[in-house]
C-alpha positions, 0 to 999 in steps of 0.5 A, spaced: 500 500 500 502 506 498 504 512 503 498 516 503 499 523 503 495 527 508 496 535 506 495 540 512 492 546 509 494 553 513 491 560 511 497 561 506 500 554 505 499 547 504 504 542 508 505 535 504 508 530 509 512 525 505 514 518 507 520 515 510 523 513 504 523 516 497 526 512 491 524 510 485 519 505 487 514 511 490 516 517 486 511 516 480 506 515 486 508 521 490 509 526 484 502 524 482 499 525 488 503 532 490 500 534 483 493 533 485 494 537 492 497 543 488 491 542 482 486 542 488 488 548 491 490 552 484 489 560 485 489 559 493 496 556 494 501 561 496 507 556 499 507 548 498 511 545 504 514 538 502 515 536 509 521 531 509 522 531 517 520 524 517 524 522 511 530 518 513 532 516 505 532 519 499 536 517 492 538 522 487 531 521 483 528 523 490 531 529 489 529 530 482 522 529 485 523 535 489 525 539 483 519 536 479 514 538 484 517 545 484 515 546 477 508 544 478 507 548 484 510 554 480 506 553 474 500 554 479 503 560 482 506 557 488 513 557 492 516 551 494 519 550 501 522 543 503 523 541 511 529 536 512 532 534 519 536 527 517 543 529 515 543 524 509 537 527 506 540 534 507 546 532 504 543 528 498 539 535 496 546 539 497 550 534 493 544 534 487 544 542 488 536 542 489 538 547 495 540 551 490 534 552 487 529 550 492 529 553 499 531 548 504 529 549 512 532 545 518 525 544 521 518 544 519 517 551 523 522 554 520 519 552 513 512 555 515 515 562 517 510 567 514 505 562 513 
């Protein structure tokens, strides 16, 4: 059974909790579901926060997912932010240069600043 995305809507942003592992086995599902979250909030979504604070493993394809979701959110007029706690996940986002293009925060609270 795939990980169920349970987005949390705040006044200006939506938080999408991500699974413990993000890799090639679940990327198509995560992209489709995150796209549905964005589409359902079109015109009223200011910030999409990908909550990777529970994520312990991400591969390079998972890092690409973050960029793909950012493109989807940008097309809907929203900014994307990422919250990460695990050092391995943060390192992958840094080595794949995702951090250059998407704001990455050390805590969910920091990612929600201004929401």
